[in-house]
C-alpha positions as CSV (number, residue, x, y, z in Angstrom):
1,X,14.0,82.5,87.4
2,X,16.4,85.6,86.8
3,X,15.5,85.1,83.0
4,X,11.6,85.4,84.3
5,X,12.2,88.3,86.3
6,X,13.6,90.4,83.9
7,X,10.3,89.1,81.6
8,X,8.4,91.0,84.5
9,X,10.4,93.9,84.6
10,X,9.9,94.7,80.7
11,X,6.3,93.9,80.8
12,X,5.7,96.8,83.6
13,X,8.1,99.0,81.7
14,X,5.4,98.8,79.1
15,X,3.0,99.1,80.3
16,X,4.2,102.6,82.1
17,X,5.9,103.6,79.0
18,X,2.2,103.2,77.2
19,X,0.3,105.1,79.8
20,X,2.8,107.9,80.0
21,X,2.1,107.9,76.1
22,X,-1.4,109.9,76.9
23,X,-0.6,111.4,79.9
24,X,-0.2,115.0,79.7
25,X,3.7,115.8,80.2
26,X,3.8,117.3,83.7
27,X,6.6,119.9,84.5
28,X,5.2,121.7,87.6
29,X,4.2,119.7,90.7
30,X,1.3,121.4,92.6
31,X,-0.2,120.4,95.6
32,X,-3.9,121.0,96.3
33,X,-5.2,123.1,99.5
34,X,-5.0,121.0,102.7
35,X,-8.6,119.9,103.1
36,X,-10.8,119.6,106.5
37,X,-11.2,116.7,108.0
38,X,-14.4,115.1,106.7
39,X,-17.6,114.6,108.7
40,X,-17.4,111.5,109.7
41,X,-21.1,109.1,109.5
42,X,-18.9,105.6,109.3
43,X,-16.6,103.9,110.7
44,X,-14.4,102.5,108.5
45,X,-11.4,100.6,108.0
46,X,-9.6,100.2,105.2
47,X,-8.9,96.7,103.9
48,X,-6.6,98.4,100.7
49,X,-3.7,101.5,101.3
50,X,-0.3,101.4,100.3
51,X,2.7,102.3,102.0
52,X,5.9,104.2,99.7
53,X,8.5,102.3,101.0
54,X,10.7,105.1,102.8
55,X,13.7,106.3,102.0
56,X,15.3,104.6,105.5
57,X,12.9,102.1,105.2
58,X,16.4,99.5,105.3
59,X,18.9,102.1,107.1
60,X,20.5,99.4,109.9
61,X,18.2,96.2,108.8
62,X,20.5,94.2,106.7
63,X,23.2,91.8,107.8
64,X,26.6,93.9,106.8
65,X,27.9,91.6,104.5
66,X,24.6,93.1,101.8
67,X,25.8,96.9,102.7
68,X,26.6,97.8,99.6
69,X,23.4,95.6,97.8
70,X,20.6,97.1,100.2
71,X,17.8,99.2,98.6
72,X,18.8,102.8,98.9
73,X,17.6,106.2,97.0
74,X,19.5,107.4,94.9
75,X,19.7,110.7,93.3
76,X,20.7,111.0,89.8
77,X,22.0,114.2,87.8
78,X,18.2,115.1,86.5
79,X,17.0,115.8,90.2
80,X,14.8,112.2,89.6
81,X,15.1,109.6,92.7
82,X,15.2,106.1,92.0
83,X,15.9,103.2,94.2
84,X,19.0,100.8,93.7
85,X,19.2,97.4,94.7
86,X,21.5,94.7,94.4
87,X,23.0,97.1,91.2
88,X,19.5,97.4,89.5
89,X,17.8,100.7,89.4
90,X,14.2,100.6,90.1
91,X,13.0,103.3,87.8
92,X,11.0,105.1,90.3
93,X,10.1,105.8,94.3
94,X,6.2,105.9,94.4
95,X,3.3,104.5,92.7
96,X,1.3,106.2,91.6
97,X,1.4,108.2,94.6
98,X,-1.0,111.2,93.4
99,X,-3.1,112.1,96.1
100,X,-3.6,116.0,97.1
101,X,-2.3,116.2,93.7
102,X,-4.4,118.1,90.7
103,X,-5.9,115.5,88.3
104,X,-3.7,117.5,85.5
105,X,-0.6,116.7,86.7
106,X,-1.4,113.3,87.1
107,X,1.7,111.7,85.9
108,X,2.0,107.6,85.9
109,X,4.8,107.8,89.0
110,X,6.4,110.7,90.6
111,X,9.8,110.4,90.8
112,X,11.0,112.3,94.0
113,X,9.0,111.9,97.4
114,X,9.0,115.8,97.8
115,X,6.4,115.0,95.0
116,X,4.1,113.3,97.3
117,X,2.2,114.4,99.8
118,X,4.3,112.9,103.2
119,X,1.2,110.7,104.9
120,X,2.0,108.6,101.6
121,X,5.9,107.5,103.4
122,X,5.8,109.2,106.9
123,X,3.6,107.0,109.7
124,X,3.2,110.1,111.6
125,X,1.5,111.5,108.5
126,X,-0.3,108.8,107.3
127,X,-2.2,108.9,110.6
128,X,-3.2,112.8,110.1
129,X,-4.7,111.8,106.3
130,X,-6.7,108.9,108.1
131,X,-7.8,111.0,110.3
132,X,-8.9,113.4,108.0
133,X,-10.6,110.7,105.8
134,X,-12.1,109.6,108.7
135,X,-10.4,105.7,108.2
136,X,-10.2,103.9,111.9
137,X,-7.9,101.4,110.6
138,X,-5.9,100.5,107.9
139,X,-4.2,97.6,105.8
140,X,-1.1,98.9,103.8
141,X,-0.3,96.6,100.9
142,X,3.5,97.4,99.5
143,X,4.3,100.3,96.5
144,X,6.8,100.4,93.6
145,X,9.9,99.2,95.3
146,X,8.6,95.9,96.0
147,X,6.0,94.8,93.9
148,X,2.5,94.2,95.2
149,X,3.4,90.6,96.4
150,X,6.9,91.2,97.5
151,X,8.4,89.8,94.1
152,X,10.7,92.9,92.9
153,X,12.5,92.1,96.5
154,X,13.2,88.6,95.3
155,X,13.0,87.5,91.5
156,X,16.3,87.5,89.8
157,X,18.2,88.1,93.5
158,X,20.4,86.1,95.5
159,X,18.0,83.8,97.4
160,X,19.9,84.7,100.8
161,X,19.6,88.3,99.9
162,X,16.0,88.3,99.0
163,X,15.2,87.1,102.5
164,X,17.4,89.4,104.6
165,X,15.7,91.9,102.3
166,X,12.0,90.7,102.7
167,X,12.9,90.2,106.9
168,X,14.0,93.9,106.9
169,X,10.6,95.0,105.0
170,X,8.8,93.2,107.5
171,X,10.9,94.5,110.6
172,X,10.0,98.0,109.4
173,X,6.6,97.9,109.5
174,X,6.3,96.0,112.8
175,X,8.7,97.8,114.6
176,X,8.2,101.5,112.5
177,X,4.8,101.6,110.7
178,X,2.6,99.7,112.7
179,X,4.3,100.0,116.1
180,X,3.8,103.4,116.9
181,X,-0.2,103.5,116.0
182,X,-1.3,99.8,116.6
183,X,-4.4,100.3,116.9
184,X,-4.7,102.2,113.6
185,X,-2.3,100.2,111.3
186,X,-3.2,96.0,110.4
187,X,-0.1,94.5,110.5
188,X,0.7,92.9,107.0
189,X,3.8,91.2,105.9
190,X,5.7,90.8,102.4
191,X,6.0,86.4,101.8
192,X,8.9,84.9,101.2
193,X,8.2,83.4,97.7
194,X,12.0,81.8,96.5
195,X,11.3,78.6,98.6
196,X,7.6,77.2,100.0
197,X,8.9,75.4,103.0
198,X,11.0,78.8,104.3
199,X,8.3,81.0,103.1
200,X,6.3,78.8,105.5
201,X,8.7,79.1,108.3
202,X,8.3,82.6,107.7
203,X,4.0,82.8,108.0
204,X,4.6,81.2,111.6
205,X,7.3,83.4,112.7
206,X,5.9,86.8,111.8
207,X,2.2,85.4,113.8
208,X,3.9,85.1,116.4
209,X,5.5,88.5,116.5
210,X,1.7,90.0,115.3
211,X,1.4,90.0,111.5
212,X,-2.4,89.2,110.9
213,X,-2.3,89.0,106.7
214,X,0.6,88.4,104.3
215,X,0.5,90.4,100.6
216,X,1.0,87.4,98.1
217,X,0.3,87.3,94.3
218,X,-2.5,86.5,92.4
219,X,-0.3,84.2,90.2
220,X,3.0,83.1,91.1
221,X,3.4,80.8,87.8
222,X,3.6,84.3,85.7
223,X,6.4,85.4,88.3
224,X,8.4,82.3,86.9
225,X,7.4,80.2,89.8
226,X,5.7,77.1,90.9
227,X,1.5,77.6,89.9
228,X,-1.1,77.5,92.1
229,X,-2.2,74.7,89.8
230,X,0.5,72.3,91.8
231,X,1.3,71.3,95.3
232,X,4.1,73.2,95.5
233,X,2.5,76.2,97.7
234,X,0.9,74.1,99.8
235,X,3.2,74.3,102.7
236,X,3.1,78.3,102.8
237,X,-1.3,77.6,102.5
238,X,-0.9,75.3,105.2
239,X,1.3,77.7,107.4
240,X,-1.2,80.5,106.9
241,X,-4.1,78.9,107.5
242,X,-2.7,77.2,110.9
243,X,-1.8,81.0,112.1
244,X,-5.2,82.5,110.9
245,X,-2.5,84.6,108.2
246,X,-5.5,86.0,105.4
247,X,-3.9,85.9,102.3
248,X,-4.1,88.7,100.5
249,X,-4.5,89.1,96.6
250,X,-3.7,92.6,94.9
251,X,-4.6,93.4,91.9
252,X,-1.7,93.6,89.6
253,X,0.5,91.3,92.0
254,X,1.4,89.0,89.3
255,X,3.2,92.1,87.4
256,X,0.5,91.8,84.5
257,X,-3.0,92.3,84.0
258,X,-5.7,90.9,81.0
259,X,-4.8,92.8,77.6
260,X,-7.3,91.0,75.5
261,X,-6.3,93.6,72.2
262,X,-1.9,93.5,72.0
263,X,-3.2,97.0,70.5
264,X,-5.6,98.0,73.0
265,X,-5.9,102.4,74.3
266,X,-4.9,103.0,78.4
267,X,-8.6,103.1,79.5
268,X,-9.1,99.6,78.7
269,X,-6.2,98.8,80.4
270,X,-7.2,100.2,83.5
271,X,-10.7,98.6,83.0
272,X,-9.5,95.0,82.7
273,X,-8.9,95.0,86.3
274,X,-11.9,93.6,87.2
275,X,-11.5,91.3,84.7
276,X,-8.0,89.9,86.0
277,X,-9.4,89.7,89.7
278,X,-12.3,87.2,88.1
279,X,-9.5,85.3,86.6
280,X,-7.1,84.7,89.8
281,X,-9.8,84.1,92.0
282,X,-11.0,81.7,89.8
283,X,-7.7,79.7,89.2
284,X,-7.7,79.8,93.2
285,X,-10.9,77.9,93.8
286,X,-10.5,75.7,90.8
287,X,-6.6,74.5,91.3
288,X,-8.5,73.7,95.2
289,X,-6.4,75.5,97.6
290,X,-9.3,75.9,99.6
291,X,-10.9,72.8,99.3
292,X,-7.4,71.5,101.0
293,X,-6.8,74.0,103.1
294,X,-10.8,74.8,104.2
295,X,-9.7,77.5,106.7
296,X,-7.5,79.7,104.5
297,X,-8.9,83.4,104.0
298,X,-8.6,84.7,101.3
299,X,-9.2,88.5,100.4
300,X,-9.0,90.2,97.0
301,X,-8.1,93.4,96.7
302,X,-8.6,96.3,94.0
303,X,-10.7,94.5,91.3
304,X,-14.0,95.4,92.7
305,X,-17.2,93.2,93.4
306,X,-19.1,93.6,91.1
307,X,-18.6,90.5,89.0
308,X,-18.7,88.0,92.0
309,X,-22.7,87.6,91.7
310,X,-22.2,86.9,88.3
311,X,-19.7,84.2,89.0
312,X,-21.8,82.5,91.6
313,X,-24.3,81.9,89.1
314,X,-21.9,81.1,86.3
315,X,-20.4,78.3,89.4
316,X,-24.0,77.1,89.8
317,X,-24.6,76.2,86.0
318,X,-21.8,74.5,85.9
319,X,-22.5,72.6,87.8
320,X,-24.8,70.6,85.9
321,X,-21.4,69.5,83.8
322,X,-19.9,67.6,87.2
323,X,-19.9,64.2,85.3
324,X,-18.5,65.5,82.2
325,X,-14.8,67.0,83.5
326,X,-12.5,64.5,83.9
327,X,-10.9,66.5,87.2
328,X,-13.1,65.6,89.8
329,X,-14.2,68.7,91.9
330,X,-13.3,66.8,95.6
331,X,-15.3,69.1,98.2
332,X,-18.9,68.1,99.3
333,X,-19.6,71.8,98.9
334,X,-19.8,73.5,95.7
335,X,-17.3,75.6,93.7
336,X,-20.3,78.4,94.7
337,X,-20.4,77.7,98.3
338,X,-16.6,77.2,98.4
339,X,-15.8,80.4,97.1
340,X,-18.1,82.4,99.8
341,X,-16.6,80.4,102.5
342,X,-12.9,81.0,101.8
343,X,-13.3,84.8,100.0
344,X,-13.1,88.4,100.3
345,X,-14.0,90.8,98.6
346,X,-13.1,94.4,98.6
347,X,-15.0,97.4,96.8
348,X,-13.9,101.4,96.3
349,X,-16.4,103.0,94.3
350,X,-19.6,100.2,93.7
351,X,-23.1,101.6,94.1
352,X,-25.0,99.6,91.4
353,X,-22.9,96.1,93.4
354,X,-24.5,96.8,96.5
355,X,-27.7,96.0,94.6
356,X,-26.3,92.3,94.3
357,X,-24.7,92.1,97.8
358,X,-27.0,89.0,99.4
359,X,-25.5,87.0,95.9
360,X,-21.9,88.4,97.2
361,X,-22.1,87.8,100.8
362,X,-23.2,90.8,103.0
363,X,-20.5,89.0,105.5
364,X,-17.8,89.1,102.6
365,X,-17.9,92.6,101.5
366,X,-14.9,95.3,102.5
367,X,-14.2,99.2,101.6
368,X,-11.0,100.4,100.4
369,X,-9.9,103.6,100.3
370,X,-6.8,103.1,98.6
371,X,-4.8,106.0,99.8
372,X,-2.2,107.3,97.8
373,X,-3.4,106.3,95.0
374,X,-5.0,108.4,91.6
375,X,-7.9,105.5,91.4
376,X,-8.5,106.2,95.3
377,X,-11.4,108.5,97.3
378,X,-9.3,110.2,99.8
379,X,-10.1,112.8,101.4
380,X,-13.7,111.7,100.4
381,X,-14.2,108.0,101.5
382,X,-17.1,108.8,103.6
383,X,-19.1,110.8,100.5
384,X,-18.1,108.1,98.1
385,X,-19.5,105.8,101.0
386,X,-23.0,107.5,101.6
387,X,-23.8,107.5,98.2
388,X,-22.7,103.5,97.9
389,X,-24.3,102.4,101.2
390,X,-27.5,104.1,101.0
391,X,-29.6,101.0,100.4
392,X,-28.3,99.3,103.2
393,X,-29.9,98.4,106.4
394,X,-27.7,99.3,109.6
395,X,-26.4,95.9,110.3
396,X,-25.3,95.3,106.9
397,X,-23.8,99.0,106.8
398,X,-21.8,98.0,110.1
399,X,-20.8,94.3,108.9
400,X,-19.2,96.1,105.2
401,X,-17.8,99.1,106.7
402,X,-15.9,97.5,109.4
403,X,-17.3,94.2,111.1
404,X,-15.9,91.9,108.4
405,X,-12.5,93.6,107.8
406,X,-12.0,93.2,111.8
407,X,-13.2,89.5,112.0
408,X,-11.2,88.7,109.1
409,X,-7.9,90.0,110.2
410,X,-8.7,89.7,114.1
411,X,-8.8,93.7,114.7
412,X,-10.8,94.3,117.4
413,X,-12.7,97.9,117.3
414,X,-13.0,99.6,120.4
415,X,-17.0,99.7,121.3
416,X,-16.4,103.6,121.4
417,X,-15.5,103.4,117.7
418,X,-18.1,101.4,117.1
419,X,-20.6,103.7,118.4
420,X,-19.2,107.1,117.4
421,X,-16.9,107.4,114.6
422,X,-15.7,110.7,116.1
423,X,-14.0,108.7,119.2
424,X,-10.4,108.5,117.7
């Protein structure tokens, strides 16, 4: 497992190095003028934003015996800040947290906390950023330190330390990040990946504490863990099903992505995101995870939705070949029907995809602002939505902007806010 973790980190480092070669060298840090609060046309729940782990996240939260190994921020002689965890240097403190910076200064990673807007890592400022952007509630994935599925805190580390660190991360999120603003932040936990049975127990314990979601990996097999095509993860998924914990799968959470040509240019790597999510969803479907766990809720983030209608068509086309396959499909519903029943999707800026919303399922489309990433729409999410939702009926707009997310994450939106986006 340690070797797998090193391979994952090497793969990540290669990708970062490639992107750094084609971005302009930045020697200054500039912040754009503070934006005014945008006009709110829609009540909005964003199901994909990010918490940049703050430097004090783990203070006093791990057992004393792990004090020297606990994650902490270190400043190099060069002025660069980085995380040090269990003797391992994690090279950047941010993950593409460029919101509020000029495009000409976008780099792959901020290297100091003061190179990011404070809302990236301070919850009081984050709520202010949400207010500017017209976001009522937000689901927050982890960032550089943890990895989108919590993998960087676990792979290659002692399992007991990994469990203590994951628990500390979750405790901070629940007590501080969510605790101060429970109506505005939807509680998402990191999973324990090194033992599915222990991970299941954590899901049940955290559900009892109020967590509504877990950030899981697209492909545990890519991380050197048992594949989703085995039954290894069944105790974990059973716990998620029993507790109604939504399994949220973020693009990049397997620490890899599709690369069709080894020498592909960086723009191609970014454009591959949708293909990666489509491949991941296909694997989960045909691993029959939602067949064995029919009430499991699976949400895909930052892979777009434009591919979903085409995937439904392909799945339906494949039905005619059912008798050909040696591995029978074991559900009375078709693969397309199972996909619609168990998967939720997330859109950022995809006006064309809305033309296929009926095929996708209007009750399965949600939205994201992706703060504080460069790909995000902050502070102009309301404007972006206005351009994307023009063809939707009023009830469809309501579903896509907040109702689907409120139902999936069991996060009620007050009637006053439903009626008036300015009510918060």
